[in-house]
N, C-alpha and C positions, 0 to 999 in steps of 0.2 A: 099317469098316462100309460097306456098299454101300447108298445110298439110292435107287437106281432101283427101281421097282417091278417085281416079275416074278411069274410064276406057277410053282409048283412042277412039276418034270417030270411026276410022276406024274398031276397034274391034267389036263395036256394029253392024256394017254392016256385018261383017263376022259370027257373032253368034246370029241371030235374035231370036233363041229360048230361049236366056237368058234374053230376054226383057219381063218384065211384062206387062199384059195388065190390065185396069181398071177392078176392082173387082176380080182380080186373088188372089190366096193364096200362100204364099211361106213358106215352112216347112224346118226347120233346119233338115238336114240328120244326125247330130250327137248330142249326148248329153253326158255330163260329169256325168250325174246322170239319174237314172231310171224316176224321176218325171219331167225331162226336155224333156223326149222324147214325141214328138208331138208338140213341141213349134213351132209356126207359126206366121205370120203377115198377114194382109189383106189390099191390096192396094185399097183405097177408094177415089183415085184421078187420074186425067189424066196426071200427070207428068211422064216423062220417067224415069223407074226405071230399073237397071240392077240387076238381081238376080246372085249373085256371087257363088263362090265355096261352097260347102256344103250347097246347097239349092235344093228343089224341088218345082217347080212350079205346082200348082194345079188349075184346073178349074172345076166347077161343069159340068156334062153331059149334063144337061137339064136347061132351065131357071128356077131360084127360086130367093127367098129373101136372097141376099148375107150377110147382116148383120145378119140374123137368122142363116145362116149356120156358120158365124165366131163365134157366141155364142155357137152353137152346138159343133164346133171342139174345144172349150175351156172347154167343159163340162167333168165332170168326167166319164161320160159314154163313150164318145169318146176315152178320154185319156187312160183309162184302156185297151181298145181294141189295141191301139198301144203299151202300156207298156208290154202287155203279149206277143207280137211277136217280140220285138226288140232284137237283139243280141249284146253281148259285154261283156267285163270285166271292163276294165277302162273306155272305151267310146262305148256308145250305138248307134247302127246305125239303122236309119229308111230308107226304101226304098219306091220306087213307088209301089211295090207289096204289101208292108205291108199296105200302105194307101188305095190300091184298095181292099184289103180283109177286112176292116172293114165293119161293118153292112151297112154303107152307104158310099161305096167307092167314093172318090171324085176326084181322079187323071185322068187327061187326057192330053196327049201330043201327 
């Protein structure tokens, strides 16, 4: 028995927007605390990765140094912008619009 979560192959072809590309960023769209608002991961490999529910895939609008952007997105300067805009009581929600309203909006879909 295989206990790792996976997505059926046919689903990957039905939902190509859920597949991440090299150097994409995936943001968690919810957090249980304000400090976790803006949590993300950066895909720095060519492996096929499916971004599941409660994620927002973001790509820079122009070519740039993706590692630098990853450091910036993890900075207090960026996180505070997100934390000031999220809504929620028990769970804080982040949206694509919130990402786009940051000083250096990063989301493109």
